[in-house]
N, C-alpha and C positions, 0 to 999 in steps of 0.2 A: 504494500500500500504506500503510495507516495505521500509527501508532506501535505500537498494541497487537499488530497482526499481525507487524510487524517484530520486536518484542520476543519474541513467542512463537516465531518462527522461529529467532532466535538462541538462545533458551533450549533448544530441542529439537535444535539442530544437533549432529551427531556429530563426534567428534574423529578426525582422519585423520592418518596419517603423511605425510611429503613425497611418498613414492612413491605412496600412495593418492590424494593431491591431484592428482598428475600424471595418474593414471589417470582420475580424475573429470573433469579438464579435457579429456582426449582424448575421453571419452565425451560430455561436454556439447557438444563441437564436432562430433561425428559424428551426433547425433540431432536431427531437426527438431522444432520445436514442433508438436504435433498440432492446434492450433486453426486454423492457416492454412498450414502446411508451407512457409513462406517463409524462415525463419531458424532457425539452430541454437538449441537451448535455452540455450546459453551467452550468447546475445545478445538473445533474445526476452524481452519484459517482461510477458508474459501470466501469468495465474494458472496456466494449464496448464503452461507452461514452468517456472515456479517449483516447482510440485508435482513435475514430472519431475526437476528438479535435486535436490530433497530425496530423492526415491526413489533416484536414482543414488548419492547420498552414502551412504544407508543400505545399499544393495546392496553397494557397494564395502567399506564398513566391516564388513559381515557375511562378507566373504571371497569373494563372487561374482567371477568373472573377466569380462573384456571380452566374450568371446564369449557367455557365459551371459546377460549383461545385454542385449546387442544382440538376442540371440535372444528374450528375454522381450518386448522392445518390438516385434520383428517379428511375433511371435505375436499381440500385442494390436492393432497398427496396420497390419501388412503392410510390404512393402519401402519403401513411400512414406515411412516414418519416418526412413530413412537419408539423410544428406546425400549420401554417395557409395554407390550401390547395390553390393552384393556380386556377385561372379562375373562372368559374361559381360556383363551389362547395364552394369556399371561400366566394364569395358574398352571396350565399344562407345562409351559416352558420352565417354570420354577420347580415343578414336581419331577420332571424327567431326570435331572442329575441325582436327586435323592433316591429315586426308584432304582436307577442304574447302580448307584453305590451299594445299596442294600442287596440287590440281586447279585452283583459281582462278589460282595463280601460273603454271601451265603454259599455261592459256588466255590469260592476259595476255601472256605471253612470245610465244606464237604470233601474236597479233594485232599486237603491236609489231613483230615481225620482218616481218610482211606489210606493215605501213605503211612500214617502212624500205625495203623492196624496191620499192615503187611510185614 
């Protein structure tokens, strides 16, 4: 980002309360950058992520709530824009590692017991 763009960004930034800044941080951490869907916009350095961060700042400053903002981006990009999917998909994604851990631990325990018995 060049100096002129950085200056323009600072000149047009909105003023937020500490509570609004916390909300913006939460939202920035929960939305993926739409250019590659690999990092949240809080960490991604692309122009698309920067634009989304600015939009989130403006939406929060205008009084929009978390759900409204997330729904806005879901309408625009689909569920793929969310770091953690809502609803059943998110629950399944968080349950899979635990299920795999317990299943593999059980299989390992079974084979180790068989080896001990021989």
